[in-house]
C-alpha positions in Angstrom: 70.8 -28.3 -33.4 74.8 -27.8 -32.4 76.8 -28.6 -29.4 77.9 -25.3 -28.7 74.2 -24.7 -28.2 72.9 -27.3 -26.8 75.4 -26.9 -23.9 74.4 -23.0 -23.5 71.9 -22.0 -20.6 68.2 -20.1 -21.2 70.2 -17.5 -20.3 72.7 -17.6 -23.5 75.5 -18.5 -21.2 78.0 -21.8 -21.7 76.8 -24.2 -19.0 80.1 -24.5 -18.2 80.5 -21.0 -17.1 77.8 -22.3 -14.3 79.7 -24.5 -13.3 80.7 -24.4 -9.6 82.5 -26.6 -6.4 81.9 -26.6 -2.8 84.8 -26.9 0.0 84.9 -30.0 2.6 82.8 -29.1 5.3 83.1 -32.8 6.1 86.3 -34.0 6.8 87.2 -32.6 10.5 89.8 -30.8 10.4 88.7 -27.1 9.5 86.6 -26.9 12.7 89.6 -28.4 14.7 92.4 -26.5 12.7 90.8 -23.2 13.5 89.6 -24.0 17.2 93.4 -25.2 18.2 94.7 -22.1 16.1 93.1 -19.6 18.2 93.3 -22.0 21.3 96.5 -21.9 21.3 97.8 -18.5 20.7 94.8 -17.0 23.0 95.8 -19.5 25.3 100.1 -19.4 25.6 99.9 -15.5 25.0 97.7 -15.2 28.0 99.5 -17.2 29.4 103.7 -15.9 29.5 101.5 -12.3 29.7 100.3 -13.3 33.3 103.6 -14.9 34.2 105.2 -12.3 32.4 102.9 -9.2 34.7 103.9 -11.1 37.8 107.7 -10.4 37.6 108.9 -14.1 36.6 112.4 -14.6 35.0 112.4 -15.2 31.1 113.6 -19.1 32.0 110.1 -19.2 33.9 108.2 -17.9 31.0 109.4 -20.4 28.1 109.0 -23.3 30.9 105.5 -21.7 31.3 104.5 -21.8 28.2 106.3 -25.0 26.5 104.0 -26.7 29.6 100.9 -25.1 28.7 102.2 -25.9 24.5 102.6 -28.6 25.2 99.7 -30.0 28.0 97.2 -28.0 25.3 98.1 -29.9 22.7 97.7 -33.2 23.8 94.4 -31.8 26.1 93.1 -30.6 22.3 93.6 -33.5 20.5 92.6 -35.7 23.0 89.5 -33.9 23.2 89.0 -33.8 19.0 89.3 -37.4 19.1 86.9 -38.2 21.5 84.0 -35.8 20.9 84.2 -36.4 17.4 84.3 -40.7 18.1 81.7 -39.8 20.4 79.7 -38.0 17.5 79.9 -41.3 14.6 79.3 -43.5 17.6 75.7 -41.7 18.0 75.3 -40.9 14.4 75.9 -45.0 14.1 73.2 -46.0 16.7 70.7 -43.2 14.9 70.8 -44.8 11.9 70.9 -48.9 12.7 68.0 -47.6 14.7 66.3 -46.3 11.5 67.4 -49.5 9.0 65.5 -51.8 11.8 62.6 -49.4 11.5 63.0 -49.3 7.8 62.3 -53.4 8.1 60.0 -53.7 10.6 57.4 -50.7 9.2 58.1 -50.4 5.5 54.8 -48.7 5.1 54.9 -46.5 7.7 58.4 -45.2 6.7 57.3 -44.6 3.4 54.7 -42.9 4.2 56.8 -40.9 6.5 59.5 -40.5 2.6 55.8 -39.5 1.1 55.3 -36.6 3.5 59.3 -35.4 3.4 58.8 -34.9 -0.6 55.5 -33.5 0.1 57.0 -31.3 2.4 59.7 -30.0 0.0 56.7 -29.3 -2.6 56.2 -31.9 -4.5 52.9 -32.7 -5.6 51.2 -36.1 -3.6 51.0 -38.5 -6.8 54.5 -37.4 -7.9 55.7 -37.8 -3.9 54.3 -41.5 -3.5 55.6 -42.4 -6.9 59.0 -41.2 -6.3 59.2 -42.5 -3.0 58.6 -46.1 -3.5 60.9 -45.9 -6.9 63.3 -44.7 -3.9 62.6 -47.3 -1.3 63.3 -50.0 -4.0 67.0 -50.2 -2.8 67.3 -49.8 0.9 70.5 -48.5 1.5 69.1 -44.8 -0.3 65.7 -45.1 1.4 68.4 -45.6 4.6 70.2 -42.2 3.6 66.9 -39.9 2.7 65.6 -40.8 5.9 69.0 -40.1 7.9 69.5 -36.8 6.3 65.9 -35.5 7.0 65.4 -37.3 10.3 69.0 -36.0 11.4 70.3 -33.3 9.4 73.3 -35.4 8.5 74.6 -38.0 6.2 75.8 -41.1 7.5 78.6 -40.9 4.3 79.4 -37.7 5.3 81.1 -37.8 9.4 84.2 -36.5 10.4 87.7 -37.9 11.1 88.1 -38.7 14.7 92.3 -38.9 13.8 92.0 -36.1 11.2 89.9 -33.9 13.9 93.1 -35.0 16.3 96.6 -34.3 14.0 94.8 -31.0 13.1 94.2 -29.4 16.5 97.7 -30.5 17.9 99.9 -29.4 15.2 97.9 -26.0 14.9 97.6 -25.2 18.4 100.5 -26.3 18.6 101.8 -23.6 16.4 99.7 -20.6 17.5 101.2 -21.6 20.9 104.7 -21.3 20.0 104.7 -17.7 18.3 104.5 -15.6 21.9 107.1 -17.9 22.7 109.9 -17.2 20.1 111.5 -13.8 21.4 112.3 -15.7 24.6 113.2 -18.8 22.4 116.0 -16.8 20.1 117.1 -14.8 22.9 115.0 -11.6 23.1 113.8 -11.7 27.1 111.3 -8.4 26.6 107.2 -9.3 27.6 105.9 -6.9 24.7 107.7 -8.4 22.5 106.0 -11.8 23.0 102.7 -10.2 22.8 103.3 -8.7 19.8 104.0 -12.0 18.2 101.0 -13.2 19.8 98.7 -10.3 18.4 100.3 -10.7 15.3 99.4 -14.4 15.1 96.2 -13.6 15.9 95.3 -11.2 13.9 96.8 -13.7 10.6 94.8 -16.7 12.0 91.8 -14.8 11.9 92.3 -13.6 8.9 93.1 -17.1 7.3 89.8 -18.3 8.6 88.0 -16.2 6.6 88.3 -17.4 3.7 85.9 -20.1 4.4 83.3 -17.4 5.5 81.4 -14.0 4.3 83.3 -12.6 6.7 86.1 -9.3 5.6 89.2 -10.7 6.0 89.8 -7.6 8.6 86.9 -7.9 10.6 87.6 -11.9 10.9 91.4 -10.3 12.0 90.5 -7.9 14.1 87.9 -9.4 16.2 90.2 -12.6 17.1 92.8 -10.5 18.3 90.2 -8.2 20.8 88.9 -11.5 22.0 92.9 -12.7 22.4 93.8 -8.3 23.8 90.8 -9.9 27.1 92.6 -12.8 27.7 95.9 -12.0 28.2 95.2 -7.8 29.6 93.0 -9.8 32.3 95.9 -12.3 33.2 98.4 -9.6 33.4 96.7 -7.9 35.4 95.8 -10.9 37.9 99.8 -11.7 37.6 101.2 -8.2 38.4 98.6 -8.0 40.7 100.0 -11.6 42.7 102.9 -10.4 42.1 103.0 -7.0 43.6 101.0 -9.0 46.3 103.6 -11.6 47.0 106.6 -9.3 46.9 
């Protein structure tokens, strides 16, 4: 049998055609980046709408928007860092607990591993044989127990710093979009809101690359969320501005 034939699959196709790659879902940057961009867009678009709806001067709108950008970006970064750090520390605590169980009660943990394999369809005798073989390496056994019981791998944990930097940068980028017309001297509220709307659709469409959703669905969904927030703050700003006048 030739080498080319040996590499063919049962369906008669080359094995190379079956190669596939997965995206990195454990680094911690994607969720933080998407959340930061969306939050920055919605927050500052709504903030500009509310202040503009209240009849504030362009300078006041810019000051309010920049303050919201800085405060929001710092808050997002600190929040992401703290939440991811806490999550990792909790995982470390659970891993240490499982390690102690493996050291103190190895037979009970072995039976538990056999049960895990049987629950996944492995025959009883084979499950015991595989569990014994895997348990020869304490670190392998530990990883298997943690993945089975906690649903996460102790090696694949998000980075707090990556999450913080991602959220800071993307929040800032999203928050600056509705301010661009004012920063370039075009002091028209509807143009600022249009910039925010375009940013919302673009951010939603980009996020759809990591999901099975079509780009137009993700874009319009995010536009709807932003429009609801901006509409509510605009009405509140207009009501307060009229009352104050």
